[in-house]
C-alpha positions in Angstrom: 16.2 -9.1 17.7 12.8 -10.4 16.7 9.6 -8.4 15.9 7.8 -10.3 18.7 9.7 -7.9 21.0 7.3 -5.2 19.9 4.3 -7.0 21.4 6.3 -8.2 24.4 7.2 -4.7 25.3 3.6 -3.5 25.1 2.4 -6.5 27.2 5.1 -5.9 29.8 4.4 -2.1 30.0 0.6 -2.2 30.3 -0.7 -5.8 30.1 -4.4 -4.9 30.6 -4.5 -2.0 28.2 -6.7 -2.7 25.1 -4.5 -3.2 22.1 -6.9 -4.5 19.4 -10.6 -4.3 18.7 -12.3 -6.4 16.0 -15.9 -7.4 15.4 -16.8 -6.1 18.9 -14.2 -8.1 20.7 -11.5 -6.3 22.7 -8.0 -7.8 23.2 -5.6 -6.6 25.9 -1.8 -6.7 25.2 -1.5 -9.6 27.7 -4.2 -11.6 25.9 -2.6 -11.0 22.5 0.9 -12.0 23.8 -0.4 -15.2 25.4 -2.4 -16.1 22.2 0.7 -15.5 20.1 2.7 -18.0 22.3 -0.2 -20.5 22.0 -0.1 -20.1 18.2 3.7 -20.6 18.2 3.3 -23.9 20.1 0.9 -25.2 17.4 3.1 -23.9 14.6 6.2 -25.7 16.0 4.2 -28.8 16.5 3.0 -28.8 12.9 6.5 -28.8 11.4 5.4 -26.2 8.8 7.9 -24.3 6.8 5.6 -21.2 6.5 2.8 -19.6 8.5 0.1 -18.3 6.1 -3.1 -16.3 6.4 -5.9 -16.6 3.8 -8.5 -14.4 5.4 -9.8 -10.8 5.9 -8.6 -8.6 8.7 -9.1 -10.0 12.2 -7.3 -10.7 15.4 -5.9 -13.8 13.6 -3.7 -11.6 11.5 -1.9 -10.2 14.6 -1.8 -13.5 16.4 -0.4 -15.2 13.2 2.2 -12.5 12.7 3.6 -12.6 16.2 3.1 -16.4 16.6 5.2 -17.0 13.5 7.9 -14.7 14.8 8.1 -16.5 18.1 8.2 -19.9 16.3 10.9 -18.7 13.9 8.8 -19.5 10.8 8.2 -16.9 8.0 4.8 -15.3 8.0 3.1 -15.3 4.5 -0.3 -13.5 4.3 -2.0 -14.4 1.1 -4.3 -12.5 -1.2 -7.7 -14.1 -0.8 -8.9 -12.2 -3.8 -6.6 -14.2 -6.2 -8.1 -16.5 -8.8 -8.0 -20.2 -7.9 -5.2 -21.0 -10.4 -2.9 -18.2 -9.1 -3.6 -19.0 -5.4 -2.9 -22.7 -6.0 0.5 -21.9 -7.4 1.4 -19.8 -4.3 0.1 -22.6 -2.0 2.5 -25.0 -3.7 5.4 -22.6 -3.2 5.0 -22.4 0.6 4.1 -26.1 1.2 3.9 -27.4 3.9 2.3 -24.4 5.6 0.3 -23.8 8.7 -2.6 -21.8 7.3 -5.5 -19.9 8.9 -8.6 -19.0 6.9 -10.6 -20.5 4.1 -10.1 -24.2 4.9 -12.3 -25.5 2.0 -10.4 -23.5 -0.6 -7.0 -24.5 0.8 -7.9 -28.2 0.7 -9.5 -28.0 -2.7 -6.6 -26.1 -4.3 -3.7 -27.8 -2.6 -4.8 -31.3 -1.4 -1.3 -32.8 -1.6 0.5 -29.8 -0.1 0.8 -31.2 3.4 -0.8 -28.0 4.9 -2.3 -27.7 8.3 -5.4 -25.7 7.7 -7.6 -24.1 10.4 -10.6 -21.8 10.3 -10.2 -18.5 12.0 -12.4 -19.5 14.9 -10.5 -22.8 15.5 -7.1 -21.0 15.1 -7.9 -18.3 17.7 -9.5 -20.7 20.1 -6.6 -23.1 20.0 -4.1 -20.2 20.4 -5.9 -18.9 23.4 -6.2 -22.3 25.1 -2.5 -23.2 24.6 -1.5 -19.7 25.6 -3.2 -20.1 28.9 -1.2 -23.2 29.9 2.2 -22.6 28.4 4.6 -20.5 26.3 7.0 -21.1 23.5 10.7 -20.4 23.5 11.7 -17.9 20.8 13.3 -19.6 17.9 16.1 -17.8 16.0 15.2 -17.1 12.4 16.3 -14.1 10.2 13.3 -14.1 7.9 10.2 -12.5 9.5 7.8 -12.1 6.5 7.5 -13.3 2.9 5.1 -11.3 0.7 4.3 -12.2 -2.8 4.4 -9.3 -5.2 1.4 -8.4 -7.3 2.8 -10.2 -10.4 1.2 -7.9 -12.9 3.7 -8.8 -15.7 5.1 -12.2 -14.5 4.8 -14.8 -11.8 4.8 -13.2 -8.4 8.2 -12.8 -6.7 8.5 -13.7 -3.0 9.8 -10.6 -1.3 11.7 -11.3 1.9 11.6 -9.0 4.9 14.0 -9.9 7.8 13.4 -9.0 11.4 16.2 -6.5 11.2 14.6 -4.7 8.2 11.2 -4.3 10.0 12.7 -3.3 13.4 14.9 -0.7 11.7 11.8 0.9 10.2 9.7 0.8 13.4 12.5 1.8 15.8 13.6 4.6 13.5 10.1 6.1 13.0 7.9 5.3 16.0 8.4 6.2 19.7 7.5 3.4 22.1 4.3 4.0 24.2 3.9 7.4 22.7 0.1 7.2 22.3 -2.4 8.0 25.0 -4.9 5.4 26.0 -7.6 7.3 24.1 -5.9 7.1 20.8 -7.1 4.5 18.3 -5.9 3.6 14.8 -8.4 2.4 12.2 -6.8 -0.2 10.0 -8.8 -1.1 6.8 -6.0 -2.1 4.4 -5.8 -5.8 3.7 -3.6 -8.0 5.9 -1.5 -9.2 2.9 -0.2 -5.8 2.1 2.9 -4.3 3.7 0.8 -1.3 4.8 -1.4 -3.6 6.8 1.6 -5.2 8.5 3.3 -1.9 9.2 0.1 -0.6 10.7 0.0 -3.5 13.2 3.6 -3.2 14.2 3.7 0.6 14.5 0.4 0.9 16.4 1.4 -1.8 18.9 4.8 -0.2 19.4 3.2 3.2 20.0 0.5 1.4 22.1 -2.3 3.0 20.0 -5.4 0.8 20.1 -6.0 -0.9 16.7 -9.5 -0.9 15.2 -9.5 -3.6 12.6 -12.1 -3.4 9.8 -12.4 -6.9 8.3 -13.1 -5.5 4.8 -13.3 -1.9 3.6 -16.7 -0.3 3.1 -17.1 3.5 3.4 -20.2 3.3 5.6 -18.6 0.7 7.8 -15.4 2.8 8.0 -17.4 5.9 9.0 -19.4 4.0 11.6 -16.4 2.3 13.2 -14.5 5.6 13.3 -17.4 7.2 15.0 -18.3 4.4 17.4 -14.7 3.7 18.6 -13.6 7.4 18.3 -10.7 6.7 16.0 -7.9 9.2 16.3 -5.8 7.9 13.4 -6.4 6.1 10.1 -4.5 4.8 7.1 -6.3 4.7 3.7 -5.4 4.3 0.1 -6.7 6.9 -2.4 -9.6 4.8 -3.6 -10.8 4.3 0.0 -10.5 8.1 0.7 -12.4 8.8 -2.5 -15.3 6.5 -1.5 -15.4 8.0 2.0 -15.5 11.5 0.6 -18.2 10.6 -1.9 -20.4 9.2 1.0 -19.8 12.4 3.0 -20.7 14.6 0.0 -23.8 12.5 -0.4 -24.8 13.4 3.2 -23.2 10.7 5.4 -22.2 12.7 8.5 -21.1 10.9 11.7 -19.3 12.2 14.8 -15.7 12.2 13.8 -14.4 14.8 16.3 -11.8 12.4 17.7 -10.1 12.0 14.3 -6.7 13.7 14.5 -4.6 12.2 11.6 -5.1 10.4 8.3 -2.2 8.9 6.5 -2.5 7.7 2.9 -0.5 5.8 0.3 -0.4 2.7 -1.8 -1.3 4.5 -5.0 -1.3 7.9 -6.7 -3.4 10.5 -4.9 -5.2 12.9 -7.3 -4.5 16.5 -6.3 -8.3 17.3 -6.5 -9.1 14.5 -4.1 -6.6 15.5 -1.4 -7.7 19.1 -1.7 -11.3 18.1 -1.1 -10.2 16.0 1.9 -8.4 18.9 3.4 -11.6 21.0 3.1 -13.8 18.3 4.7 -11.4 17.6 7.5 -9.9 21.0 8.4 -8.6 19.9 11.8 -7.1 16.6 10.7 -3.4 16.2 10.0 -2.8 14.5 6.6 0.4 12.6 5.7 1.3 11.1 2.4 3.4 7.9 3.0 5.4 6.5 0.1 7.0 3.1 0.4 7.3 -0.4 -1.1 7.1 -4.0 0.1 10.8 -4.4 -0.4 11.5 -1.3 1.8 9.5 -2.5 4.9 6.9 0.2 4.2 7.5 4.0 4.2 10.6 5.7 2.8 9.3 9.2 2.2 6.7 11.5 3.9 4.8 14.6 3.1 3.7 15.8 6.5 0.7 17.7 7.9 2.3 21.1 7.9 3.5 20.7 4.3 -0.1 19.7 3.3 -1.6 22.8 4.8 1.2 25.1 3.5 0.7 23.8 0.0 -3.1 24.1 0.3 -2.9 27.8 1.1 0.0 28.7 -1.1 -0.1 31.2 -3.9 3.4 30.2 -5.0 2.9 27.5 -7.7 6.1 25.6 -6.6 4.8 25.2 -3.1 1.3 24.5 -4.2 2.6 21.7 -6.4 3.9 19.9 -3.3 0.4 18.4 -2.8 1.3 16.2 -5.7 4.6 15.0 -4.2 5.3 12.2 -1.7 7.5 14.5 0.4 11.0 14.1 1.6 13.0 10.9 2.4 13.0 9.6 6.0 16.2 10.5 7.9 17.0 6.8 8.0 17.1 6.3 4.2 18.9 7.7 1.2 17.1 8.3 -2.2 18.7 8.9 -5.6 17.3 9.4 -9.1 19.3 7.6 -11.8 19.2 7.3 -15.5 19.1 4.1 -17.5 22.9 3.8 -17.2 22.8 4.1 -13.4 24.1 7.6 -13.3 22.8 9.9 -10.6 20.6 12.7 -12.0 20.4 16.3 -10.8 17.2 17.9 -9.3 14.3 18.1 -11.8 15.4 15.3 -14.1 13.2 12.2 -14.3 14.6 8.7 -13.8 14.4 5.6 -11.7 14.1 5.9 -7.9 16.9 4.1 -5.9 16.8 3.8 -2.2 19.3 2.6 0.5 19.0 2.0 4.2 18.8 -0.7 7.0 15.0 -1.1 6.5 15.5 -1.8 2.8 15.5 -5.5 2.1 15.6 -5.6 -1.7 15.6 -9.3 -1.5 13.5 -12.1 -3.0 13.5 -15.8 -2.5 14.6 -16.0 -6.2 17.4 -13.4 -6.0 18.9 -10.3 -4.4 18.2 -7.0 -6.0 20.6 -4.8 -4.1 23.7 -3.5 -5.9 27.2 -3.8 -4.5 26.7 -0.5 -2.5 23.3 -1.6 -1.1 21.1 0.5 -3.4 17.7 -1.0 -4.4 16.2 -0.1 -7.8 12.5 0.5 -7.0 11.3 0.4 -10.7 9.3 3.5 -9.8 10.0 6.6 -11.9 10.2 10.1 -10.6 12.3 13.1 -9.8 13.4 15.3 -6.9 13.1 19.0 -6.9 15.7 21.4 -5.7 14.2 21.4 -2.2 14.4 17.6 -1.9 10.7 16.8 -2.5 10.1 13.5 -4.3 7.6 13.3 -7.2 6.4 10.0 -8.7 5.9 9.6 -12.4 4.6 6.0 -12.3 6.3 2.7 -12.7 9.5 2.8 -14.8 7.9 0.2 -17.1 4.9 2.6 -17.6 6.9 5.3 -19.2 5.7 6.0 -22.7 8.6 6.0 -25.2 7.5 8.0 -28.2 10.1 8.2 -30.9 12.9 8.0 -28.4 11.3 10.6 -26.1 10.3 9.5 -22.5 6.8 10.7 -21.6 5.5 10.4 -18.0 1.8 9.3 -17.8 1.4 11.4 -14.7 1.9 14.7 -16.5 -0.8 13.9 -19.0 -3.1 12.6 -16.3 -2.6 15.8 -14.2 -3.4 17.9 -17.3 -6.6 15.9 -18.0 -7.7 16.3 -14.4 -7.9 20.0 -14.7 -11.0 19.6 -16.9 -14.1 20.2 -14.8 -16.0 17.3 -16.5 -13.3 14.6 -15.8 -13.5 12.6 -12.6 -10.6 10.2 -13.4 -8.0 9.7 -16.1 -5.2 7.4 -17.2 -2.5 7.7 -19.8 -0.7 4.6 -21.2 1.6 3.5 -24.1 -0.1 2.2 -27.2 1.6 0.8 -30.3 2.4 3.1 -33.1 3.7 2.3 -36.6 5.4 5.7 -36.9 6.6 6.3 -33.3 6.9 2.8 -31.9 4.8 3.9 -29.0 2.4 6.8 -28.6 -0.1 8.1 -26.1 -3.5 6.5 -25.3 -5.8 7.9 -22.7 -9.0 6.7 -20.9 -11.2 9.2 -19.0 -14.1 8.9 -16.6 -16.7 11.7 -16.8 -18.1 13.2 -13.6 -21.6 12.0 -12.8 -24.2 13.8 -14.8 -21.7 15.4 -17.1 -21.0 14.8 -20.7 -17.5 13.6 -21.7 -15.4 16.2 -23.5 -15.0 15.6 -27.2 -11.8 14.0 -28.5 -10.8 17.3 -30.1 -11.3 19.2 -26.8 -9.1 16.7 -25.0 -6.4 16.9 -27.6 -6.4 20.7 -27.5 -6.2 20.6 -23.7 -3.1 18.4 -23.7 -1.5 20.4 -26.5 -2.0 23.7 -24.8 -0.9 22.6 -21.3 1.9 20.4 -22.4 3.0 20.0 -26.1 2.0 18.2 -29.2 4.1 15.0 -28.5 1.8 14.4 -25.5 -1.4 14.6 -27.6 -3.2 11.2 -27.5 -3.8 9.1 -30.6 -6.4 6.9 -28.9 -9.1 8.0 -26.5 -11.5 5.9 -24.5 -14.4 6.9 -22.3 -15.1 4.5 -19.4 -17.6 4.3 -16.5 -14.7 3.6 -14.1 -11.0 2.9 -14.3 -9.7 -0.5 -13.1 -7.9 -0.4 -9.8 -6.8 -3.1 -7.4 -7.8 -3.2 -3.8 -4.8 -1.0 -2.8 -5.8 1.8 -5.2 -3.1 1.0 -7.8 -4.3 1.6 -11.4 -4.2 -1.5 -13.5 -2.6 0.0 -16.6 -2.4 -3.3 -18.4 -6.2 -3.4 -18.5 -6.4 0.1 -19.8 -3.7 -0.7 -22.5 -5.7 -3.8 -23.5 -8.9 -1.8 -23.9 -7.1 0.9 -26.0 -5.7 -1.7 -28.4 -9.2 -2.2 -29.7 -9.7 1.5 -30.4 -9.0 2.9 -33.9 -5.8 4.9 -34.3 -6.4 8.5 -35.5 -4.0 10.6 -37.5 -0.8 10.9 -35.5 0.0 14.4 -34.2 3.2 16.0 -35.2 6.5 15.7 -33.3 
């Protein structure tokens, strides 16, 4: 099967129902389906090996996604925020491509790539015109989507998602046409992230109207949610933080239609989700953990679990606000040590996942083992009740004198201080220990940063002396990418310039 089936089913079921709203224009499922066929005709005519998008959120993202699927050409949404040199390298890797978006930049960075480049306006107009006069026959092709990884430590890998992976995820987690005509999902994550693609597919399959926000801004998000009466939304932690900040500053709009907010893409501070639960007492919150290579979500902490944890006096249940919930019924998750041995509940290691939605495949290589398990490179543990807790990336673990230290446990301890708004812990070089702990903190507005000694005492009392930081930096803000992931490499680079203090004891 092909992911274009998702849009076809919606168009066949209710062709005149509005499926997408962007910049004031409303698209029915019929009009989206016809435009996707028009785009497919142009894609096939171009002879391109890939279909790319270099643009913000718009109807072009949905039309490109399904047009590429019909034409049997992999869809490659590109990060328009990349530096020119990085983007030029990616354009070379997908040449010749049929690309919608920033024509000037495409032609400047890849003049010899043989690309067919169209502006958003021209792409949509041509797709509509051709879709009105003809349709394309579906072309068989296993690969649906190619997404370039963030490439924080090396050249980006090209992650491959096949139609079977994506359909397994959608069919296993979403009920067809389960949304009422009044329900609308506000999508503000960028189109080049798996969360954005999954939001399009799942919303269309459930037939929930999509409200596309071209680029995230908290005031625009609040306004669109109020005007279009959004019932559902997906945000990353930094987005939710900015929305809550604006509401705490007095921005209050009519959000009575809002029923559910899902979040993911980065670590959610416990204090932030607690404040969100207070501000939205009638909204269902879901923490969705997943990766590009797993076709999106593999574990969920659901609404009832959020509210139970919020009101719990039992510390073990209260702690679940910091978990990503339990694995989906369609996947298996294991925690393993460095030798690949499965670890018991409570022990930290690397997270492995297996299931039909798991691709674990790159253009460069396959990452699945002989039994179909994918090593996520995320570190974490599962408790005795099956709740999964993340400890960061496996590469982010601080190895001090042979002892593995999770940055998350240090960050959680720091965030208990009332004067700290944000915190990060990273590995820094140490002559004595090989690596030791460095921290960066962001004081709350109007408050003085705690002294170094106060911070060290806090960590020692809540954890133990081996977690006490040797280097401490105070920052105005921590560096995050647009999906809310902390850029630890930038924090590490900053802390290298700080003077090492006397090393704490073992």
